[in-house]
C-alpha positions, 0 to 999 in steps of 0.5 A, spaced: 580 354 366 575 349 368 577 342 371 575 337 365 569 332 367 566 326 363 561 321 366 560 314 364 552 312 364 548 306 363 543 301 366 545 297 372 550 292 370 551 295 363 559 294 364 560 302 367 565 300 372 569 295 368 570 300 362 571 306 367 577 302 370 580 300 364 580 308 361 583 310 368 588 305 367 590 308 360 590 315 362 594 313 368 599 310 364 600 317 360 601 321 366 594 324 368 592 324 375 585 322 375 579 322 380 573 318 379 566 320 382 561 314 383 554 315 384 549 310 386 542 309 388 544 303 393 544 304 400 549 301 406 554 300 401 561 298 403 566 303 401 573 301 398 573 293 400 576 288 396 572 287 390 567 293 390 567 298 384 570 303 389 576 299 390 576 297 383 577 304 381 582 305 386 586 299 384 586 302 377 590 308 379 585 313 380 588 319 385 581 320 388 575 316 389 568 319 391 562 315 392 555 319 393 549 315 395 543 316 398 545 315 405 553 316 405 558 320 401 565 317 402 572 319 399 578 316 399 584 320 396 592 318 396 596 321 401 600 326 398 606 331 400 602 337 399 602 342 405 595 343 409 593 349 405 594 345 399 590 339 401 585 344 404 583 347 397 578 342 396 577 335 394 579 334 387 583 340 384 589 337 383 587 332 378 587 333 371 581 330 369 574 327 373 571 321 371 564 320 373 560 314 373 553 315 373 550 322 374 545 321 368 542 328 369 548 332 370 547 338 366 553 341 361 557 334 362 559 330 356 557 323 357 559 316 354 553 311 355 555 304 356 550 299 354 550 291 354 542 289 354 538 290 348 531 290 351 533 297 355 532 304 351 538 308 349 539 313 354 542 317 349 535 318 346 533 320 353 538 325 356 543 331 354 550 330 352 551 323 350 557 324 346 559 316 345 556 309 346 560 303 348 556 297 346 557 290 342 550 291 340 547 293 333 544 300 335 542 305 330 547 310 328 547 317 331 550 324 328 555 327 333 555 320 337 561 316 337 561 308 337 566 304 341 565 296 343 566 294 350 573 292 349 575 299 346 578 302 353 584 304 350 580 307 344 576 311 349 581 313 353 584 316 346 577 319 344 576 322 351 583 325 351 582 329 344 575 331 346 577 334 352 583 337 349 587 334 355 595 335 355 599 331 360 605 336 362 610 330 364 610 328 371 615 326 376 
């Protein structure tokens, strides 16, 4: 079975990180193990220092956080009691869901557009795979594209759970 992946896309400062951390928190409360992979075009970013996006993802409860930038790829993962062989089976196979932040051009990955500014074009009209838009703006309705407000992290977690047909098998 393929690892479920969904990504949040949007223009710079659209609120992606805030929404992703809220959704991660809700999914963690349900017992899911979640990894976050963030893409950026910025260079020289401090990874996992207080207040950074990657720190916020970790604080929200992501098991693994991966930052991909032009000048670095950095990952932090919680220490587990797994054996070396299990740990070696790659970066994120021990999670139930991977949430991306960015990756507008990702092929075959469902996307949720996060939108705050009215003067920027809708990404759902420019990239494939946008299944929902989170915005407080008035935008045209689109078939097969769900709508959420920016404060509906819980409802988005519900939507993702149903869309990806996730099943949480109780954890210790």
